[in-house]
KOLVO-267403 format. One line per field, with one value per residue (C-alpha): residue in one letter; x, y, z; residue number from 1. Coordinates in steps of 0.001 Angstrom, whole numbers, plus 500000, padded with zeros to 6 digits. Layout:
<rs>
r [a	...] $
c1 [X	...] $
c2 [Y	...] $
c3 [Z	...] $
k [NUM	...] $
</rs>
This chain:
<rs>
r [m	a	r	k	t	h	s	n	k	r	i	k	k	k	k	a	l	p	r	g	e	f	q	a	r	i	e	s	l	t	l	e	g	r	g	v	a	h	v	d	g	k	a	t	f	i	g	r	a	l	p	g	e	a	v	r	f	v	y	r	d	q	r	r	h	f	d	l	g	d	a	v	a	v	e	q	a	s	p	e	r	v	e	p	g	c	p	h	f	h	l	c	g	g	c	a	m	q	h	l	d	h	e	a	q	v	a	h	k	q	r	a	l	i	d	q	l	e	r	i	g	r	v	t	p	e	q	l	l	e	p	l	t	g	p	i	w	a	y	r	r	m	a	r	l	g	v	r	y	v	r	k	k	g	r	v	l	v	g	f	r	e	p	g	s	p	m	i	a	d	i	e	t	c	p	v	l	d	p	r	v	g	e	k	l	p	a	l	s	e	m	i	a	g	l	e	a	r	r	d	i	p	q	i	e	v	g	c	g	d	e	h	c	a	l	a	f	r	h	m	v	p	l	g	e	a	d	r	a	r	l	d	a	f	a	d	e	h	g	f	a	v	f	l	q	s	g	g	p	e	t	l	v	p	l	v	e	g	g	r	d	v	y	p	s	y	r	l	e	d	f	d	v	e	i	r	f	s	p	l	d	f	a	q	v	n	a	d	i	n	r	r	m	v	r	q	a	l	d	w	l	g	v	e	p	g	d	r	v	l	d	l	f	a	g	l	g	n	f	t	l	p	l	a	r	q	a	g	t	e	g	r	v	t	a	v	e	a	d	e	a	m	v	e	r	g	a	r	s	a	s	a	n	g	i	d	t	t	r	h	v	v	g	n	l	f	e	p	d	a	s	l	g	w	m	r	e	s	f	d	r	v	l	l	d	p	p	r	a	g	a	e	a	m	m	p	v	i	a	r	m	k	p	e	r	l	v	y	v	s	c	h	p	g	s	l	a	r	d	v	r	h	l	v	h	e	h	g	w	r	l	v	a	a	g	v	m	d	m	f	p	h	t	a	h	i	e	s	m	a	v	l	e	p	g	r] $
c1 [780711	783457	783867	787112	789089	791851	794956	795534	799248	800790	803234	806379	807745	811469	813094	814554	818335	820139	820931	824217	827795	829048	832496	834062	837405	838149	839315	839787	838641	835863	836334	834540	837075	834856	836216	834843	833849	831557	829254	827307	828268	826852	829023	829175	830815	832129	833200	836442	837817	840970	842103	843424	841680	839357	836634	833380	830725	827101	824687	823599	821564	820661	819955	819243	822789	824903	824821	826388	827971	830410	833293	832949	836060	839239	840304	843262	844630	846283	849923	848767	846294	847274	845777	843535	844966	841575	839908	836503	837253	834806	832029	832460	831793	834046	836989	836710	840346	842287	842782	844848	848510	848751	851157	848766	845868	847668	848650	845005	843856	846498	845466	841786	842512	844401	841703	838975	841003	841577	838080	835953	838344	839982	843295	846521	848535	851909	853366	852212	852561	854085	851263	851062	851118	851361	850277	847806	846496	845120	844857	841165	840295	836739	833996	830313	829681	826334	824727	822027	820609	819986	817475	818122	821810	821145	823832	824615	826540	828816	830626	830195	827597	827942	828791	825704	823499	821947	822909	825669	828665	829465	833075	835336	838040	838696	842394	841912	840278	842327	843100	841758	838363	839027	840166	837308	834336	833548	833680	831363	828998	828882	828349	825478	823865	823602	821702	817955	818009	820056	817346	817286	820933	821396	824893	828044	830071	833809	836273	839844	842262	845913	845186	841857	838856	835281	832189	828802	825915	822779	819776	816141	814704	815783	818442	817704	820085	821230	822179	823953	825909	826917	828118	830071	831752	832645	834145	836165	837467	838540	839492	836756	834966	831281	828666	824941	822908	819125	818290	820077	823691	822568	821492	825029	825953	828655	827465	829049	830000	833732	836058	836863	834150	836117	836345	839315	841894	844812	847948	849630	853123	854562	852323	851953	848162	845738	842178	839389	836549	833517	832857	830080	832357	833962	837666	840128	840119	843839	845951	849293	848093	846297	849516	851360	848455	848377	852148	852035	849100	850828	854120	852379	850342	853540	851863	854166	853951	851367	849373	845579	844347	840871	839987	836740	834790	836974	835286	837018	840200	842326	843852	842785	845010	848190	847520	847294	850613	852227	850713	852004	850730	850587	848523	844824	842961	839251	837608	834217	831901	828158	827321	826984	827807	830947	831958	831665	833709	836351	836654	836977	839640	841666	841354	842368	845549	846330	845550	843807	844444	841524	838050	835316	832198	829075	828620	826655	829346	826938	824859	827376	825938	827940	826697	828704	831725	834354	833052	834078	837609	840775	843083	846676	846057	842964	842611	839548	838466	834874	832703	832069	829800	832757	832552	831366	829520	832698	834866	833877	834067	837619	838594	837343	839386	842567	844630	848191	847533	844754	845196	842148	841813	839301	837490	835983	837987	834905	833832	837457	837826	834592	835652	839144	837592	835767	838915	841106	838770	836571	838978	842358	843935	846702	846642	850127	850114	847863	848193	846449	846623	846081	843692	841665	843924	842077	839001	838043	837908	840159	841447	843593	845202	845420	847396	846148	847301	845837	847258	850121] $
c2 [439941	437362	435614	436108	432917	432141	430202	426934	427483	427973	430790	429367	431286	431791	429503	431297	431413	429376	431628	431881	431249	428160	426719	426050	425147	427164	425140	427684	431045	431775	434163	436746	436346	434396	431457	428059	425585	422573	422606	419381	418553	421760	424351	427512	430714	432799	436425	437705	434148	432691	429202	427076	429119	427875	430478	431110	432527	433615	432786	435577	433553	429957	428724	425360	424449	426696	429001	432404	433604	436083	435297	436887	435377	433693	430837	429767	432406	431936	433100	435239	437179	440823	443742	445660	449044	450781	451541	450938	447536	445593	448118	448986	446645	448476	446086	442377	441252	443753	441029	439018	439884	441745	439285	436511	438480	438632	434956	434033	436001	434391	430909	431762	432908	429718	427598	429250	428846	425159	424285	426434	427020	423578	425239	426225	429264	428504	431345	432809	436585	438243	439995	443728	445362	448919	451097	449357	452522	455799	454171	454479	457421	456355	455500	455778	457032	456462	459386	459233	461765	460004	462011	460196	461010	464490	464067	462833	459608	459525	456338	452759	450190	447962	444324	442587	445558	448569	450755	453359	452650	455399	456152	459179	458256	455842	454964	453254	456320	459116	461145	464306	462687	459870	462330	464771	462548	464463	467763	466339	465097	468459	470368	468157	468298	472061	471757	472134	469093	466954	464237	464107	463438	459635	459358	461073	459856	460470	460892	461994	463047	463993	467618	467651	465592	465905	465129	464508	464975	462992	465057	463979	467516	470788	472594	476101	479013	478680	475015	475757	478545	476234	473592	476225	477489	473916	473299	476495	475653	472084	472396	470133	470376	469891	468481	467988	465006	465322	462093	459716	460121	462535	465063	465568	469278	471363	473354	476450	476748	477232	478115	475221	472974	471255	467572	465813	464101	461705	461347	458240	459672	456663	457474	461260	461160	462850	461611	463696	461966	462671	461153	459089	457560	454170	454693	452289	453024	452561	455105	453379	449926	451410	452939	449654	447663	449736	449401	445628	445163	447046	445258	441891	442978	443964	446616	447845	450959	450416	447753	447582	447290	446617	447936	446394	447976	451011	453469	456843	455534	454255	451738	453305	456367	454530	451940	454745	456182	452758	452040	455376	457565	454627	452480	452444	451788	450954	451630	449993	450926	450413	453823	456463	459366	457563	456936	460651	461547	458989	460625	464068	462739	461454	464807	466686	464592	465331	461765	461332	457624	456289	455296	455342	453270	452254	448511	446121	443597	441302	440837	441468	442414	440692	443230	446058	447073	446708	443210	442014	443388	441713	443111	442483	442885	442923	444461	443311	444958	443838	444264	441410	439602	439030	438878	435382	436464	438057	434936	433453	436943	437453	433980	434788	438003	435956	438551	437615	438216	439071	440672	440184	442466	440958	442030	438585	435335	433195	435002	435180	431410	430757	432961	431478	428008	428950	430238	427341	424362	425528	427624	426080	429086	429020	430656	432130	433873	435013	436767	439043	442798	444086	446853	446646	445862	444609	443639	440343	441836	439918	441812	439886	439870	437016	436766	434480	433552	431421	427893	427056] $
c3 [659694	659830	663137	664971	665339	667742	666833	668651	668357	671758	672263	673771	676699	676691	679200	682213	682270	684928	687868	689699	688666	686851	686187	682799	681247	678114	675108	672302	670925	668447	665526	667692	670521	672945	674869	673817	676531	676768	679764	680239	676661	675167	673420	675496	674252	677136	676790	678360	678753	677183	676116	678983	681653	684385	684870	686638	684353	684202	681397	679025	676552	675762	672262	670728	669732	671972	674988	675639	678845	680360	682681	686125	687727	686509	688769	686632	684246	680881	680691	677734	679890	680468	682328	679903	678945	679084	682437	680850	679287	681462	680828	677137	674224	671761	672303	673048	673393	675516	678128	675600	674955	671649	670019	670988	669461	666128	666314	667021	663972	661751	662941	662397	658833	657957	659617	657526	654323	655051	656297	653965	651075	651193	650380	652142	650978	649443	651511	654819	654818	657879	659777	659227	662661	663934	666868	669179	670882	669491	666065	665238	662982	662001	664507	665300	668831	670476	672306	674961	677386	680708	682690	685977	685756	684420	681822	678323	677678	674635	673662	672523	673549	676579	675722	674319	675151	673406	676376	676010	678225	680727	679762	680020	677536	674688	674275	670887	669315	667803	670959	669315	669919	672399	675076	674439	675371	678609	676696	674035	676727	678482	675241	674061	677517	677028	673738	673519	671216	673628	673651	669857	668969	668835	667353	666163	663195	663623	660764	661502	658789	658936	659867	661680	662791	661559	663648	662034	664477	663628	664791	664789	665020	663362	665380	666614	666321	669934	669432	666176	667861	670710	668230	666324	669502	670458	667011	667291	670773	669939	666265	664895	661597	662439	660085	660563	659375	659559	657685	655338	654160	651427	654105	655431	655367	657058	660055	658541	654875	654399	657247	659584	658190	655480	654749	656365	654185	654392	652300	650938	650659	648828	645875	646229	646558	648947	649502	651031	652821	654980	658421	656792	654168	654340	654995	656573	660300	660924	659069	659718	658664	655655	654338	654776	653322	650137	649781	650278	647903	645104	645718	645365	642355	640603	638439	635691	633482	630777	632669	632525	636108	637508	640982	642284	645172	644575	646963	647067	645438	648316	645891	642580	642785	643894	641167	638599	639767	639407	635978	634687	631876	629459	631821	632637	635897	635802	639180	639770	642620	643157	644618	641905	644224	645375	641767	641025	644082	643157	639747	641344	643688	640743	639018	642177	642260	638614	637510	634149	633501	635550	634419	637083	636443	638353	638711	640920	641752	643593	640428	637618	634221	631480	628908	630463	628412	631137	631925	628465	628677	629871	632557	633559	637294	639572	643040	644979	648269	649012	652136	654594	652136	649827	646034	645165	641998	640619	640833	637423	635888	637143	635978	632447	632394	632934	634809	635666	639362	641829	645238	647456	650510	652926	656088	656767	656546	655921	652754	651584	652014	650113	647197	647092	646970	643758	642069	643172	642778	639905	637843	638623	640340	642995	646403	646320	649695	652539	655880	658347	658846	662387	661318	664563	667561	670670	668650	667030	663509	661114	658089	655633	652217	649750	646511	643723	640226	637443	637479	635185] $
k [1	2	3	4	5	6	7	8	9	10	11	12	13	14	15	16	17	18	19	20	21	22	23	24	25	26	27	28	29	30	31	32	33	34	35	36	37	38	39	40	41	42	43	44	45	46	47	48	49	50	51	52	53	54	55	56	57	58	59	60	61	62	63	64	65	66	67	68	69	70	71	72	73	74	75	76	77	78	79	80	81	82	83	84	85	86	87	88	89	90	91	92	93	94	95	96	97	98	99	100	101	102	103	104	105	106	107	108	109	110	111	112	113	114	115	116	117	118	119	120	121	122	123	124	125	126	127	128	129	130	131	132	133	134	135	136	137	138	139	140	141	142	143	144	145	146	147	148	149	150	151	152	153	154	155	156	157	158	159	160	161	162	163	164	165	166	167	168	169	170	171	172	173	174	175	176	177	178	179	180	181	182	183	184	185	186	187	188	189	190	191	192	193	194	195	196	197	198	199	200	201	202	203	204	205	206	207	208	209	210	211	212	213	214	215	216	217	218	219	220	221	222	223	224	225	226	227	228	229	230	231	232	233	234	235	236	237	238	239	240	241	242	243	244	245	246	247	248	249	250	251	252	253	254	255	256	257	258	259	260	261	262	263	264	265	266	267	268	269	270	271	272	273	274	275	276	277	278	279	280	281	282	283	284	285	286	287	288	289	290	291	292	293	294	295	296	297	298	299	300	301	302	303	304	305	306	307	308	309	310	311	312	313	314	315	316	317	318	319	320	321	322	323	324	325	326	327	328	329	330	331	332	333	334	335	336	337	338	339	340	341	342	343	344	345	346	347	348	349	350	351	352	353	354	355	356	357	358	359	360	361	362	363	364	365	366	367	368	369	370	371	372	373	374	375	376	377	378	379	380	381	382	383	384	385	386	387	388	389	390	391	392	393	394	395	396	397	398	399	400	401	402	403	404	405	406	407	408	409	410	411	412	413	414	415	416	417	418	419	420	421	422	423	424	425	426	427	428	429	430	431	432	433	434	435	436	437	438	439	440	441	442	443	444	445	446	447	448	449	450	451	452	453	454	455	456] $
</rs>
């Protein structure tokens, strides 16, 4: 029998955090909306603090190169500080910037975008686009709500996480959510508390369309008839479409076939298209900004009848279908998406809108396969709407296609700047324009649009 041996490696105990309150002067904001200070020469990122402010803070974490903290008192306030519009701001982690004037929020995001383009991309846009802004309350139509039965309280909490914590914040309303859901959190809590499976429902996916909202309940155990009946009565009372999800996304099913339980949808009136989606789908969270974003993207692309257009990371067709309308019956739009089920649904959505000039193909855009037919074609225009990771692998592919113009819709300025750097410095392209879109007011998320052309 082999002898057991013991490692000589010592297990380092995590150093205890400094106790008490400490003072700091805030110098700037991080991309995540935390105030930047230097305490004893070490970078310290402090939540709920603004540039120019003197604050007292407590430590939340200490790391090798920086520390994290949260402001507990403001001794000298910034003139841009405002009273948060949500009564739960200091408890809920859903929004990080409600204490900053909205115009200042947008200005911060625009500065952060330009900073990332200059530092990472080593490029400055020839034109700065005017920020796209819209409603700052009741704008959010997609969300994931956490659910937790708290035995000591004898009730169910429904909402977002507390800042820097896995705990569910105890809130009664959410003013950034679509009010059809944001004002119904107590009713949701009471209904779930009455379920036999109340301990086994960890989250609710929310998807609100133009006509109604859908709620997808994730459940870890099969639901009995009594629970299903209670959910159905709740849906009937509040006008929700209810779906059940017992496992992965493929397990999503309507609570009741037909009737109320239909997928929500939204219209893009400028292009006479309607797109159905499920609460588990990716859809832009801000309906007003989405409409304006699609309009701006197509205006900058300048698609003309007969153009060949490539839509990368096409999803359900948020850009594909308007592009097809613009390209006309003589044009062609190729929509590429990695998820096969999404590709099929995108094709069905085109058909439902009477569009037959689109081609929907499956493609891994993070590891592009040059043998695929569409990869060897040329296109007049390209629309790119990738996830946070960006689309670095597609930059040389797009350059080879030699489109007249590319519009890049980004949800992370760092990956956008990296990809733009490749096009500009390796392939001789120009960054014609760039600017932010206020898709997520009161949060630190930075959505932007960039317009690029091959160099002349």
